[in-house]
C-alpha positions as CSV (number, residue, x, y, z in Angstrom):
1,M,-5.4,45.3,-37.2
2,S,-4.2,42.6,-34.9
3,P,-5.1,42.8,-31.2
4,P,-2.5,44.1,-28.8
5,S,-0.2,41.8,-27.0
6,P,-0.9,41.0,-23.3
7,S,0.7,43.2,-20.7
8,R,3.3,42.0,-18.3
9,A,0.7,42.2,-15.5
10,Q,-1.6,39.8,-17.4
11,V,1.2,37.4,-18.1
12,F,2.3,37.6,-14.5
13,V,-1.2,36.9,-13.2
14,T,-1.9,34.0,-15.4
15,A,1.5,32.4,-15.0
16,T,1.2,32.9,-11.2
17,A,-2.2,31.2,-11.2
18,F,-0.9,28.2,-13.1
19,G,2.2,27.9,-10.9
20,A,0.1,28.3,-7.7
21,V,-2.3,25.6,-8.8
22,A,0.7,23.3,-9.7
23,V,2.3,23.8,-6.3
24,L,-1.0,23.3,-4.4
25,Q,-1.8,20.1,-6.3
26,I,1.6,18.6,-5.9
27,W,1.5,19.4,-2.2
28,T,-2.0,17.9,-1.9
29,A,-0.6,14.7,-3.6
30,R,2.3,14.6,-1.2
31,A,0.0,14.8,1.8
32,G,-1.9,11.8,0.5
33,W,-5.2,13.6,0.2
34,S,-5.8,12.8,-3.5
35,G,-4.1,10.5,-5.9
36,A,-5.1,12.7,-8.9
37,A,-3.6,15.9,-7.7
38,A,-0.1,15.2,-8.7
39,T,-0.7,14.7,-12.5
40,T,-3.2,17.6,-12.5
41,G,-0.4,19.8,-11.1
42,L,1.9,18.6,-14.0
43,V,-0.6,20.0,-16.5
44,A,-0.8,23.3,-14.6
45,A,3.0,23.5,-14.4
46,W,3.3,22.9,-18.2
47,W,0.9,25.7,-18.9
48,C,2.8,28.0,-16.6
49,V,6.0,27.5,-18.6
50,T,4.2,27.8,-22.0
51,T,2.5,31.0,-20.9
52,L,5.8,32.7,-20.0
53,A,7.4,31.4,-23.2
54,S,4.5,32.6,-25.5
55,A,4.6,36.1,-23.9
56,S,8.4,36.5,-24.3
57,S,10.2,37.8,-27.4
58,G,13.8,37.8,-28.8
59,R,16.4,36.3,-26.6
60,R,14.1,35.9,-23.8
61,R,11.8,33.6,-25.9
62,A,14.9,31.5,-26.9
63,A,15.7,31.1,-23.2
64,W,12.2,30.3,-22.3
65,I,12.0,27.7,-25.1
66,A,15.1,26.1,-23.6
67,V,13.4,26.1,-20.2
68,Q,10.3,24.6,-21.8
69,S,12.5,21.8,-23.3
70,V,13.8,20.9,-19.9
71,A,10.3,21.1,-18.4
72,A,9.0,18.8,-21.2
73,V,11.6,16.1,-20.3
74,A,11.0,16.5,-16.5
75,L,7.2,16.5,-16.6
76,T,7.2,13.5,-19.0
77,W,9.4,11.6,-16.6
78,W,7.3,12.5,-13.6
79,A,4.1,11.6,-15.5
80,W,5.5,8.2,-16.3
81,R,6.7,7.7,-12.8
82,W,3.3,8.6,-11.2
83,W,1.4,6.4,-13.8
84,G,2.1,3.2,-11.8
85,R,2.4,4.8,-8.4
86,V,-1.0,6.6,-8.0
87,P,-1.6,6.5,-4.2
88,A,-4.9,5.4,-2.9
89,L,-7.3,8.1,-1.6
90,D,-6.9,8.7,2.1
91,P,-10.5,8.8,3.6
92,T,-9.3,11.2,6.3
93,G,-8.0,13.7,3.8
94,A,-11.0,13.6,1.4
95,M,-12.6,16.7,2.7
96,R,-9.2,18.5,2.7
97,S,-8.7,17.5,-0.9
98,V,-12.1,18.9,-1.9
99,V,-11.4,22.2,-0.1
100,T,-8.0,22.6,-1.8
101,T,-9.5,21.7,-5.1
102,A,-12.3,24.2,-4.7
103,V,-9.7,26.9,-3.8
104,A,-7.7,26.1,-6.9
105,G,-10.8,26.0,-9.0
106,L,-12.0,29.4,-7.8
107,A,-8.6,30.9,-8.5
108,V,-8.6,29.5,-12.0
109,Y,-12.1,30.7,-12.6
110,A,-11.2,34.2,-11.5
111,V,-8.2,34.4,-13.8
112,L,-10.3,33.0,-16.6
113,Q,-12.8,35.8,-16.2
114,Y,-10.0,38.3,-16.0
115,V,-8.5,37.0,-19.3
116,S,-11.9,36.8,-21.0
117,V,-12.8,40.5,-20.4
118,S,-9.3,41.7,-21.4
119,R,-8.9,43.1,-24.9
120,A,-5.3,42.3,-25.2
121,G,-3.9,38.9,-26.1
122,G,-5.3,37.7,-29.5
123,R,-4.0,34.2,-30.0
124,D,-2.0,34.3,-26.8
125,R,-5.3,35.0,-24.9
126,D,-6.9,32.0,-26.6
127,H,-3.9,29.9,-25.5
128,V,-4.3,31.0,-21.9
129,R,-8.1,30.5,-21.9
130,A,-7.6,27.0,-23.3
131,G,-5.1,26.2,-20.5
132,L,-7.4,27.6,-17.8
133,R,-10.4,25.7,-19.0
134,L,-8.4,22.5,-19.2
135,V,-7.0,22.8,-15.7
136,A,-10.5,23.8,-14.5
137,L,-11.9,20.6,-16.1
138,L,-9.3,18.4,-14.4
139,L,-10.0,20.1,-11.1
140,V,-13.7,19.4,-11.4
141,L,-13.0,15.7,-12.3
142,Q,-10.6,15.5,-9.4
143,A,-13.2,16.8,-6.9
144,A,-15.9,14.6,-8.4
145,S,-13.7,11.5,-8.0
146,V,-13.2,12.3,-4.3
147,L,-17.0,12.8,-3.8
148,V,-18.1,9.6,-5.5
149,R,-15.4,7.4,-4.0
150,P,-17.6,6.3,-1.0
151,F,-20.2,5.0,-3.4
152,L,-17.6,2.8,-5.3
153,P,-15.9,0.6,-2.7
154,D,-14.2,-1.6,-5.2
155,H,-13.0,1.2,-7.5
156,D,-11.0,4.4,-7.1
157,P,-12.0,7.0,-9.7
158,S,-9.1,9.2,-8.7
159,R,-6.8,6.7,-10.4
160,F,-8.6,7.2,-13.7
161,V,-8.4,11.0,-13.3
162,A,-4.7,10.8,-12.4
163,R,-3.9,8.7,-15.4
164,S,-6.0,10.8,-17.7
165,A,-4.1,13.9,-16.5
166,A,-0.8,12.0,-17.1
167,V,-1.9,11.2,-20.6
168,V,-2.8,14.8,-21.2
169,T,0.6,15.9,-20.0
170,G,2.3,13.4,-22.3
171,F,0.1,14.5,-25.3
172,L,0.9,18.2,-24.7
173,V,4.6,17.5,-24.7
174,V,4.5,15.2,-27.8
175,E,2.4,17.8,-29.6
176,W,4.8,20.5,-28.8
177,A,7.8,18.4,-30.0
178,A,5.9,17.4,-33.2
179,A,5.2,21.1,-33.9
180,W,8.9,21.9,-33.7
181,V,9.6,18.9,-36.1
182,L,7.0,20.2,-38.6
183,R,8.4,23.7,-38.4
184,V,11.7,22.4,-39.8
185,F,9.8,21.2,-43.0
186,Q,7.9,24.5,-43.4
187,P,8.8,26.7,-46.3
188,A,11.2,29.5,-45.3
189,S,8.6,32.2,-46.1
190,R,6.0,30.5,-43.8
191,R,8.7,30.0,-41.1
192,A,9.6,33.7,-41.1
193,V,6.0,34.9,-40.5
194,S,4.7,32.1,-38.2
195,A,5.4,32.1,-34.5
196,C,7.5,29.6,-32.7
197,P,5.3,26.7,-31.4
198,V,5.1,27.0,-27.6
199,G,1.5,26.0,-26.8
200,S,-1.0,23.4,-27.8
201,A,-3.0,23.9,-31.0
202,T,-5.3,21.1,-30.1
203,A,-6.2,22.7,-26.7
204,V,-6.8,26.1,-28.5
205,L,-8.9,24.4,-31.1
206,L,-11.1,22.6,-28.5
207,L,-11.1,25.0,-25.6
208,G,-9.9,28.3,-26.9
209,G,-13.4,29.7,-27.6
210,G,-15.2,30.4,-30.8
211,S,-16.1,28.0,-33.6
212,P,-13.8,24.9,-33.8
213,A,-14.1,24.9,-37.6
214,A,-12.9,28.5,-37.8
215,R,-10.1,27.7,-35.4
216,L,-9.1,24.7,-37.5
217,A,-9.1,26.9,-40.7
218,D,-6.8,29.4,-38.9
219,L,-4.4,26.7,-37.8
220,V,-4.2,25.2,-41.4
221,R,-3.6,28.7,-42.8
222,E,-0.8,29.4,-40.3
223,A,0.9,26.1,-40.8
224,S,0.6,25.6,-44.6
225,G,-0.7,28.9,-46.0
226,L,-3.9,27.2,-47.4
227,E,-7.1,29.2,-47.1
228,L,-10.0,26.9,-46.4
229,R,-12.6,29.6,-45.8
230,G,-15.0,30.0,-48.8
231,S,-13.5,27.0,-50.6
232,W,-15.7,24.3,-52.2
233,L,-14.5,21.9,-49.5
234,A,-15.9,24.2,-46.8
235,R,-19.2,24.7,-48.7
236,F,-19.6,20.9,-49.1
237,A,-18.8,20.3,-45.5
238,R,-21.4,22.8,-44.4
239,R,-24.1,21.3,-46.6
240,A,-23.3,17.6,-45.9
241,L,-22.7,18.0,-42.1
242,E,-26.3,17.6,-41.0
243,P,-27.2,14.6,-43.3
244,L,-24.0,12.9,-42.4
245,A,-24.6,13.5,-38.7
246,L,-28.1,12.1,-39.0
247,L,-26.9,9.0,-41.0
248,L,-24.2,8.5,-38.3
249,V,-26.8,8.6,-35.5
250,L,-29.1,6.2,-37.4
251,G,-26.3,3.8,-38.1
252,C,-25.2,3.8,-34.5
253,W,-28.7,3.1,-33.4
254,S,-29.2,0.3,-36.0
255,S,-26.0,-1.3,-34.8
256,T,-27.7,-2.0,-31.5
257,T,-29.9,-4.6,-33.2
258,V,-26.9,-6.9,-33.7
259,A,-25.3,-8.9,-30.9
260,I,-22.2,-11.0,-31.2
261,V,-21.7,-13.6,-28.5
262,P,-18.0,-14.8,-28.1
263,V,-17.1,-18.5,-28.3
264,D,-16.3,-18.7,-24.6
265,A,-19.5,-17.1,-23.4
266,Q,-23.3,-17.2,-23.6
267,G,-25.8,-14.3,-23.9
268,V,-28.9,-13.5,-21.9
269,R,-31.5,-11.7,-24.0
270,V,-33.2,-8.8,-22.2
271,V,-36.4,-7.3,-23.7
272,W,-38.3,-4.5,-21.8
273,G,-36.2,-5.4,-18.7
274,R,-37.2,-9.1,-18.7
275,F,-34.6,-11.9,-19.1
276,G,-35.1,-14.6,-21.7
277,S,-35.6,-18.2,-20.6
278,E,-32.9,-19.7,-22.9
279,P,-29.3,-18.5,-23.2
280,L,-27.9,-17.3,-26.6
281,Q,-25.2,-19.5,-27.9
282,P,-22.0,-18.1,-29.4
283,G,-22.5,-16.4,-32.7
284,L,-24.5,-13.6,-34.4
285,H,-28.0,-12.8,-33.0
286,W,-30.7,-10.2,-33.9
287,I,-32.3,-8.4,-31.0
288,P,-34.7,-5.4,-30.6
289,P,-32.8,-2.1,-30.8
290,W,-31.8,-0.1,-27.8
291,P,-33.5,0.8,-25.4
292,I,-36.1,-1.9,-26.1
293,G,-33.8,-4.9,-25.9
294,G,-30.2,-5.9,-25.3
295,V,-27.9,-8.8,-24.6
296,R,-25.8,-9.4,-21.6
297,I,-22.6,-11.4,-22.3
298,V,-21.7,-13.8,-19.5
299,P,-18.5,-16.0,-19.6
300,H,-19.7,-19.6,-19.7
301,A,-16.8,-21.9,-20.8
302,R,-14.1,-19.9,-19.1
303,I,-12.9,-20.5,-15.5
304,Q,-13.0,-17.2,-13.6
305,E,-11.2,-16.4,-10.5
306,F,-10.9,-13.9,-7.6
307,A,-8.9,-13.8,-4.5
308,L,-9.8,-12.9,-0.9
309,G,-7.5,-11.0,1.4
310,F,-5.6,-8.6,-0.9
311,E,-6.1,-6.2,-3.9
312,R,-3.1,-6.8,-6.1
313,D,-0.1,-9.2,-6.2
314,L,3.2,-7.3,-6.1
315,G,5.1,-10.3,-7.5
316,G,7.8,-10.2,-4.8
317,A,9.2,-12.9,-2.6
318,V,6.6,-14.6,-0.4
319,L,8.1,-14.0,3.0
320,W,6.3,-13.3,6.3
321,T,8.4,-10.2,6.9
322,E,8.0,-8.7,3.4
323,V,4.9,-7.1,1.9
324,H,4.2,-9.1,-1.2
325,F,0.5,-8.1,-1.7
326,S,-1.1,-4.7,-2.0
327,G,-4.1,-4.0,0.2
328,E,-3.7,-7.0,2.5
329,S,-6.6,-7.4,5.0
330,N,-6.2,-8.9,8.4
331,L,-8.7,-11.4,9.9
332,L,-9.5,-12.2,13.5
333,V,-9.2,-15.9,14.3
334,G,-9.0,-18.0,17.5
335,D,-12.1,-16.4,19.1
336,G,-10.8,-13.0,18.4
337,E,-7.4,-13.4,20.1
338,E,-5.2,-13.8,17.0
339,V,-4.8,-11.9,13.7
340,L,-3.8,-13.6,10.4
341,T,-3.5,-12.4,6.8
342,F,-5.1,-14.7,4.2
343,N,-4.6,-15.2,0.5
344,V,-7.5,-17.4,-0.7
345,P,-7.8,-17.9,-4.5
346,V,-11.2,-19.1,-5.7
347,H,-11.8,-20.5,-9.2
348,Y,-15.4,-20.8,-10.5
349,D,-17.5,-21.0,-13.6
350,L,-21.1,-20.2,-14.5
351,P,-22.8,-23.2,-16.1
352,D,-26.3,-21.5,-15.9
353,V,-25.8,-18.0,-17.2
354,V,-29.6,-17.2,-17.1
355,A,-29.8,-18.0,-13.4
356,A,-26.6,-16.1,-12.7
357,E,-28.0,-12.9,-14.3
358,R,-31.4,-13.3,-12.6
359,A,-29.8,-13.7,-9.2
360,S,-27.3,-10.9,-9.4
361,A,-26.1,-8.1,-11.7
362,D,-22.5,-9.1,-10.7
363,P,-22.3,-12.8,-9.9
364,G,-18.6,-12.7,-9.3
365,R,-18.9,-9.9,-6.7
366,M,-21.7,-11.8,-4.9
367,L,-19.7,-15.0,-4.9
368,A,-16.8,-13.1,-3.4
369,S,-19.0,-11.7,-0.6
370,L,-20.3,-15.2,0.1
371,A,-16.7,-16.6,0.2
372,Q,-15.7,-13.9,2.6
373,R,-18.5,-14.9,4.9
374,E,-17.6,-18.6,4.8
375,L,-14.0,-17.7,5.5
376,L,-15.0,-15.8,8.6
377,L,-17.3,-18.7,9.8
378,A,-14.6,-21.3,9.2
379,T,-11.7,-19.5,10.9
380,A,-13.4,-17.6,13.7
381,S,-13.1,-20.3,16.4
382,R,-10.0,-22.1,15.2
383,D,-6.5,-21.7,16.5
384,G,-4.3,-19.6,14.2
385,F,-1.3,-22.0,14.4
386,D,-3.6,-25.0,13.6
387,I,-5.0,-23.1,10.6
388,M,-1.5,-22.6,9.2
389,T,-0.5,-26.2,9.8
390,T,-2.7,-29.2,10.5
391,D,-6.2,-27.7,9.8
392,R,-5.3,-26.1,6.5
393,G,-6.9,-28.7,4.2
394,A,-10.0,-29.1,6.5
395,V,-10.5,-25.3,6.5
396,S,-10.3,-25.2,2.7
397,R,-12.8,-27.9,2.2
398,E,-15.2,-26.4,4.7
399,I,-15.1,-23.0,3.0
400,A,-15.5,-24.5,-0.5
401,D,-18.5,-26.7,0.6
402,G,-20.1,-23.8,2.4
403,L,-19.6,-21.5,-0.6
404,Q,-21.2,-24.0,-2.9
405,R,-24.2,-24.5,-0.6
406,A,-24.7,-20.7,-0.3
407,A,-24.5,-20.2,-4.1
408,D,-27.0,-23.1,-4.7
409,D,-29.4,-21.6,-2.0
410,L,-29.4,-18.3,-3.8
411,G,-29.8,-19.8,-7.3
412,L,-26.6,-18.1,-8.4
413,G,-25.9,-20.7,-11.1
414,A,-22.2,-20.9,-10.1
415,R,-20.0,-23.9,-9.6
416,V,-16.9,-23.7,-7.4
417,R,-14.0,-25.4,-9.1
418,F,-11.2,-24.7,-6.6
419,L,-10.6,-23.0,-3.3
420,G,-7.4,-23.1,-1.4
421,L,-5.5,-21.3,1.3
422,K,-2.5,-20.2,-0.8
423,D,-0.8,-18.0,1.8
424,I,-1.5,-17.6,5.5
425,H,0.8,-15.6,7.7
426,P,0.6,-13.1,10.5
427,P,0.7,-9.3,9.7
428,V,4.0,-8.1,8.5
429,E,4.3,-5.8,11.6
430,V,4.4,-8.7,14.0
431,A,5.8,-11.4,11.7
432,G,9.2,-11.4,13.4
433,A,7.7,-11.9,16.9
434,F,5.4,-14.6,15.5
435,Q,8.3,-16.4,14.0
436,E,10.1,-16.4,17.3
437,V,6.9,-17.8,19.0
438,T,6.6,-20.5,16.3
439,S,10.3,-21.4,16.6
440,A,9.8,-21.7,20.4
441,R,6.9,-24.0,19.8
442,E,8.8,-26.1,17.3
443,Q,11.7,-26.3,19.8
444,G,9.3,-27.4,22.5
445,R,7.8,-30.1,20.3
446,M,11.3,-31.2,19.3
447,M,12.3,-31.6,23.0
448,L,9.1,-33.5,23.6
449,D,9.9,-35.8,20.7
450,L,13.5,-36.3,21.9
451,A,12.2,-37.1,25.4
452,A,9.7,-39.6,24.0
453,A,12.5,-41.2,22.0
454,N,14.8,-41.3,25.0
455,R,11.9,-42.9,27.1
456,V,11.5,-45.6,24.5
457,T,15.2,-46.3,24.4
458,T,15.6,-46.3,28.2
459,L,12.6,-48.7,28.6
460,A,14.0,-51.0,26.0
461,D,17.4,-51.1,27.6
462,A,15.9,-51.6,31.1
463,A,13.7,-54.5,29.8
464,G,16.8,-56.1,28.2
465,E,18.8,-55.7,31.4
466,A,16.0,-57.2,33.4
467,M,15.7,-60.1,31.1
468,R,19.5,-60.7,31.3
469,V,19.5,-60.6,35.1
470,R,16.5,-62.9,35.2
471,R,18.1,-65.4,32.9
472,Q,21.3,-65.3,34.9
473,S,19.4,-65.8,38.1
474,E,17.5,-68.7,36.6
475,A,20.8,-70.2,35.3
476,G,22.4,-69.8,38.8
477,A,19.4,-71.3,40.5
478,A,19.5,-74.3,38.1
479,E,23.2,-74.7,38.7
480,R,22.8,-74.7,42.5
481,V,19.9,-77.0,42.4
482,A,22.0,-79.4,40.2
483,A,24.9,-79.1,42.6
484,V,22.7,-79.8,45.7
485,A,21.1,-82.7,43.8
486,G,24.6,-84.1,43.1
487,E,25.7,-83.7,46.7
488,A,22.4,-85.4,47.8
489,A,23.0,-88.2,45.5
490,I,26.6,-88.7,46.8
491,L,25.3,-88.6,50.4
492,E,22.6,-91.1,49.5
493,G,25.2,-93.4,47.9
494,R,27.4,-93.2,51.1
495,V,24.4,-94.0,53.2
496,R,23.6,-97.0,51.1
497,A,27.3,-98.1,51.2
498,R,27.4,-97.8,55.0
499,G,24.3,-99.8,55.2
500,V,25.9,-102.7,53.4
501,E,29.2,-102.7,55.3
502,P,29.2,-100.2,58.2
503,G,32.6,-101.2,59.6
504,L,34.5,-101.0,56.4
505,F,32.7,-97.8,55.4
506,D,33.6,-96.1,58.7
507,H,37.2,-97.3,58.5
508,R,37.6,-96.0,55.0
509,H,35.9,-92.7,55.7
510,R,38.2,-92.1,58.7
511,L,41.2,-92.7,56.6
512,E,40.0,-90.4,53.8
513,V,39.5,-87.7,56.4
514,M,43.0,-88.2,57.8
515,E,44.4,-88.1,54.3
516,E,42.6,-84.8,53.6
517,V,43.4,-83.1,56.9
518,V,47.0,-84.3,57.7
519,P,48.6,-84.9,54.3
520,R,52.3,-86.1,54.1
521,L,52.8,-86.5,57.9
522,R,55.2,-89.2,59.2
523,I,52.7,-91.0,61.4
524,L,52.8,-94.8,62.1
525,I,49.9,-96.4,63.8
526,A,50.3,-100.0,64.8
527,N,47.7,-102.3,66.1
528,T,49.2,-103.7,69.2
529,E,46.1,-105.7,70.1
530,G,46.8,-108.3,67.5
531,A,46.7,-108.9,63.9
532,A,43.1,-109.9,64.0
533,A,41.9,-106.4,63.7
534,G,44.3,-105.8,60.8
535,S,47.3,-103.6,60.6
536,L,47.3,-100.3,58.8
537,T,50.2,-99.5,56.4
538,L,50.6,-95.8,55.5
539,D,52.7,-94.5,52.7
540,L,55.3,-92.3,54.5
541,R,57.6,-91.8,51.6
542,E,58.6,-88.3,50.6
543,G,56.2,-87.1,48.0
544,G,53.9,-90.0,48.4
545,Q,50.3,-89.8,47.2
546,G,48.9,-90.7,50.5
547,G,47.0,-93.5,49.0
548,I,46.0,-96.6,50.9
549,P,47.2,-99.9,49.4
């Protein structure tokens, strides 16, 4: 006699519980309290639809199967969308996330107890119990990821839980679709007596309760009509299960005695917690089994890298006003008066892997901490504008040298290959104002350069003009000196001529003066005192030259 079907009240209670958990989880994700809540809500929403579909019959079941098809497409799309957009955990909402998760978990536990003590349900009850246990497991993982987040500063466990829930959602949808495809290939006799696939056989097998082997036998019988109970295969499996499990455990434990070191790495042998003195070269090595010994693989011939100032490169355009890195951190520079965002890539290798393992369990993380300290020391007292322009190379060299010295002092066995200031800019929120200030500074410098150029040009023109005036003055002075010298020479000649013949010189000079002052006048001067003094004959003809014969 088959167990009775669940009542409408039981279906309503379980479906309401799944729906309430889905709504609560999606609301928690929207509030930013937990990144894993959204995909956990998708699993609860899927189980809400399948619960209603499994409890319906006739035309209602066909309608609910159509609704389930639409839900499968929608939930798969949302799971894919949230896969790459899992929000980071908000520390202020961590406690709220734990409270809402606890409330949802208590509700799921209460409904699970209600379903467990109920007589009705049969396979439908197993399906509901599997869904409740799966949702409860995801809620526990979600709460645990929030509680351990403060102890893992470099990792966010909620992202792993969120993506695990997204994978579970996708698996449930794919399994449901595959069950419908397999139903098409079932014999008509089996299709007539088997129920339409609405739930997850895998979840029922693992979480539905009872023996998993018995559940698997029931699933095979329902799907293909084969009876595995009491067959020789079942008897052989029961007899060989324990020896096979023991051989599997021994084989796994024996495999820990073999270590393979890759070609681009070296191994460090660890025996009873002590490191070996010599590194293991690439190849196959025999070591004591776990937990006595082990080998730590350390990259040796490979250049490793990390970056300071951000968590993930978004791959967008590198503009001051655009966010092109996820998780950018700001740094105080200029004696605490300025804020800049840095992107500092660091490339390094580990030539001494034994020293690296002895110095730190995570050499890369320690090197990143040292690089962050050197970055603070190198930029704390420098002007922000100088760091972005003239001091960029000096700051890079200072950080690289300080990082190498710190690594050598700690015996880290690391060698810094490259360190550079790839991207330095003000925070995105003030990038526009900073660009205006920078433009004003550049405009001021340009005006100073123009003024300096104008000064040089003006001084050159003034010097040339002064030289020209000086040369002209010197030429005029030389000309006047020459003229005065000529006049002096003429005067000296006249003085000498008068000294030779004073009378004749005076007489001739008087006539020259008269010729110059009263030209072309009809004047006749006769010497009435006799011809002994000589008579003067003037040229009184019209147009005469005034010459003296």
